[in-house]
Phi, psi and omega in degrees: 000148178278166179298323180295319179294319179295321180302322180287342183262351187297317180297307178296332176295316178296327182276357181071031186255001183272147172292160186305315181300320180287328175299313181295318180295321179295316181294322177297317181295318181296327178293325187266342187244109182293326181294310180292325178296321177295320178295318178298315180297325176295321178295318178301315181296317181296317179297322177297318179293319179297320179294319180293333182287343177053067184283345180298144181287127177244119181296149180289157176304323180297318179295318179300316179297320180295318178298316180297320180297316179296322179296317180296314180298320178297322180292322180291324183282332184224074186295329180291339178241032193301322181286314180298316180295320181295315180294321179295318179296320179296317180296318179295322180297316179297318181295319185279326187271318185284129175299144184304322185286353178265352178277107188269150178283181181277212187300324181298320180297317179292326177294323177298314180297319176303315182295321178297312181295321180296322181295329180289337180268342185290151178301323179239124182287333183226158173271328179235095182281117179189145174263005181261114181299333180285350172264319184288313184301311180296336182299331182280346181298131182084348179259344180227163176273008179212167180250107183288143173285140181235085184291150174263115187236016184299327180292344177260005177092008179242110188262126177292131179255327181155201181209167178203170175267147176223165172245114180237126180054041176065029175217156180292142180219154174269141173238111175265134185247126176238161174230143170237102190066236178263002182272128180269134174242123172260124175251107180267135180230127181216169175298152195300335182294349179284341187285130173241354189200134173244130180142212181215155176204170180227147176202129174053038177085005179246145178247148178222134176236132184229145175200170177237147180200124175053046175081006180237151175258142180233135175228117176252127183223140183192170171270008170296158175289162186300324180298313180293320180292325177294323176297316176301313181299319180295321177297318178299318184290335184262354181274000000 
């Protein structure tokens, strides 16, 4: 296997999702290739740090107490519906009290953030370095089952850097890379079944905006603030 093929297998290899033949081929390559072995060790280290950071949203004690209080009141007022009323009240309390950006998505969202952080550590941020959309867009032909749109946004302050392939939710995805000043924006695009969440959230100083359009899922992630990243997302959606 080539280094590029191994690079696409490292995440599922770490997750224990590869069939035995690919596991053996990956391990043989890692033994023989110092570059890929170093990248694998970096991924292992990064995953350990991400796990230790505990990025999952944990409700505050005050919110938990409020939800419990509402559930009790609902049960007292409607004893015949005590379970239904309690669960509905708890759900409404979480929706009304928790800020939207604190409601985090499932595994795909965390995988997106992992991929963004990993790209910042990689020697090359892109596979096809170019600010010309007519160079970047054709590069994906034959590598994906769809043709991603590659908008030109330099006049809006978002400069195209290039693109690369990623594996998101066990499927190939496009990653378009833009910069705003020194801030890197990764725009991941995959077939729609990859989406688990529409909206925005923040974690550990990073913002993420997600949406679906015409059968494709979009995830924009950066250390930009949510307002600037939402502006970027809106520009992408209107181009």
